[in-house]
N, CA, C and O of each residue as an XYZ file, in Angstrom:
188
protein
N     128.443     98.305    172.312
C     127.453     99.343    171.948
C     128.111    100.438    171.128
O     127.473    101.049    170.271
N     129.423    100.692    171.397
C     130.144    101.768    170.696
C     130.263    101.449    169.205
O     130.165    102.349    168.371
N     130.472    100.182    168.867
C     130.633     99.797    167.452
C     129.320     99.985    166.658
O     129.341    100.430    165.510
N     128.218     99.649    167.266
C     126.924     99.709    166.582
C     126.523    101.149    166.261
O     125.817    101.397    165.283
N     126.984    102.116    167.103
C     126.619    103.524    166.858
C     127.260    104.043    165.586
O     126.754    104.984    164.973
N     128.367    103.442    165.184
C     129.056    103.896    163.937
C     128.227    103.489    162.700
O     128.091    104.274    161.761
N     127.691    102.298    162.703
C     126.937    101.778    161.560
C     125.426    102.053    161.713
O     124.593    101.440    161.045
N     125.107    102.999    162.616
C     123.702    103.310    162.850
C     123.074    103.938    161.638
O     121.924    103.647    161.311
N     123.824    104.812    160.952
C     123.301    105.466    159.767
C     122.978    104.443    158.672
O     121.936    104.519    158.021
N     123.876    103.504    158.489
C     123.654    102.462    157.467
C     122.418    101.632    157.800
O     121.610    101.318    156.925
N     122.285    101.282    159.080
C     121.134    100.494    159.522
C     119.841    101.250    159.268
O     118.847    100.676    158.821
N     119.866    102.563    159.562
C     118.679    103.393    159.362
C     118.310    103.427    157.874
O     117.134    103.357    157.517
N     119.330    103.535    157.011
C     119.076    103.598    155.563
C     118.468    102.283    155.094
O     117.479    102.278    154.361
N     119.060    101.169    155.516
C     118.553     99.853    155.090
C     117.177     99.600    155.685
O     116.343     98.932    155.072
N     116.939    100.132    156.873
C     115.646     99.961    157.532
C     114.573    100.714    156.741
O     113.466    100.213    156.543
N     114.919    101.930    156.291
C     113.959    102.742    155.559
C     113.597    102.045    154.231
O     112.424    101.987    153.860
N     114.605    101.522    153.522
C     114.337    100.830    152.252
C     113.520     99.566    152.516
O     112.614     99.229    151.755
N     113.857     98.871    153.609
C     113.117     97.655    153.989
C     111.666     98.025    154.325
O     110.734     97.308    153.962
N     111.489     99.167    155.031
C     110.145     99.625    155.354
C     109.351     99.955    154.098
O     108.161     99.653    154.007
N     110.020    100.580    153.127
C     109.375    100.946    151.865
C     108.924     99.686    151.130
O     107.819     99.622    150.593
N     109.814     98.679    151.119
C     109.505     97.395    150.446
C     108.318     96.727    151.148
O     107.415     96.196    150.502
N     108.342     96.764    152.485
C     107.282     96.141    153.268
C     105.964     96.871    153.004
O     104.918     96.242    152.838
N     106.028     98.219    152.966
C     104.803     99.009    152.694
C     104.253     98.684    151.329
O     103.045     98.535    151.151
N     105.175     98.570    150.338
C     104.761     98.235    148.970
C     104.110     96.862    148.936
O     103.091     96.661    148.276
N     104.723     95.899    149.671
C     104.186     94.539    149.721
C     102.796     94.510    150.352
O     101.878     93.865    149.846
N     102.663     95.237    151.486
C     101.373     95.305    152.189
C     100.322     95.988    151.312
O      99.174     95.550    151.232
N     100.746     97.079    150.652
C      99.831     97.823    149.796
C      99.384     96.940    148.631
O      98.216     96.955    148.242
N     100.318     96.177    148.084
C     100.008     95.277    146.951
C      98.987     94.228    147.373
O      98.021     93.953    146.661
N      99.222     93.652    148.543
C      98.290     92.647    149.068
C      96.929     93.261    149.322
O      95.899     92.637    149.066
N      96.928     94.501    149.831
C      95.676     95.202    150.123
C      94.879     95.441    148.839
O      93.667     95.229    148.790
N      95.599     95.892    147.793
C      94.963     96.151    146.498
C      94.403     94.878    145.912
O      93.285     94.857    145.399
N      95.201     93.788    145.991
C      94.740     92.476    145.489
C      93.483     92.047    146.216
O      92.530     91.565    145.605
N      93.489     92.228    147.535
C      92.333     91.861    148.355
C      91.124     92.666    147.933
O      90.027     92.117    147.830
N      91.295     93.956    147.686
C      90.206     94.817    147.265
C      89.657     94.376    145.930
O      88.441     94.309    145.748
N      90.538     94.073    144.990
C      90.130     93.642    143.653
C      89.333     92.349    143.749
O      88.287     92.206    143.115
N      89.836     91.401    144.553
C      89.122     90.135    144.713
C      87.740     90.359    145.328
O      86.766     89.711    144.946
N      87.671     91.296    146.296
C      86.391     91.626    146.929
C      85.409     92.200    145.916
O      84.239     91.820    145.878
N      85.904     93.118    145.101
C      85.072     93.757    144.082
C      84.593     92.699    143.076
O      83.427     92.693    142.679
N      85.503     91.806    142.670
C      85.121     90.753    141.719
C      84.052     89.872    142.296
O      83.116     89.499    141.589
N      84.162     89.517    143.594
C      83.177     88.698    144.260
C      81.842     89.407    144.310
O      80.801     88.789    144.086
N      81.860     90.707    144.605
C      80.618     91.504    144.644
C      79.961     91.554    143.280
O      78.741     91.436    143.160
N      80.787     91.733    142.242
C      80.267     91.790    140.867
C      79.621     90.443    140.501
O      78.552     90.398    139.893
N      80.283     89.371    140.879
C      79.753     88.017    140.607
C      78.374     87.833    141.258
O      77.439     87.338    140.628
N      78.267     88.239    142.526
C      77.016     88.049    143.256
C      75.909     88.970    142.726
O      74.740     88.584    142.704
N      76.274     90.186    142.299
C      75.249     91.116    141.817
C      74.801     90.740    140.417
O      73.659     91.011    140.044
N      75.686     90.112    139.625
C      75.301     89.714    138.263
C      74.296     88.573    138.287
O      73.445     88.478    137.403
N      74.387     87.697    139.299
C      73.472     86.586    139.444
C      72.095     87.150    139.801
O      71.143     86.390    139.976
């Protein structure tokens, strides 16, 4: 446990960057989902 406390700062830094990447990935998927939903709505309303 003593060894891990030394590299705790590095792990926190990598975790934060990983969290940012994950958030970006989730946000991207969310945006894509919204766009697809809007396109589907436009298709149905145009008919």
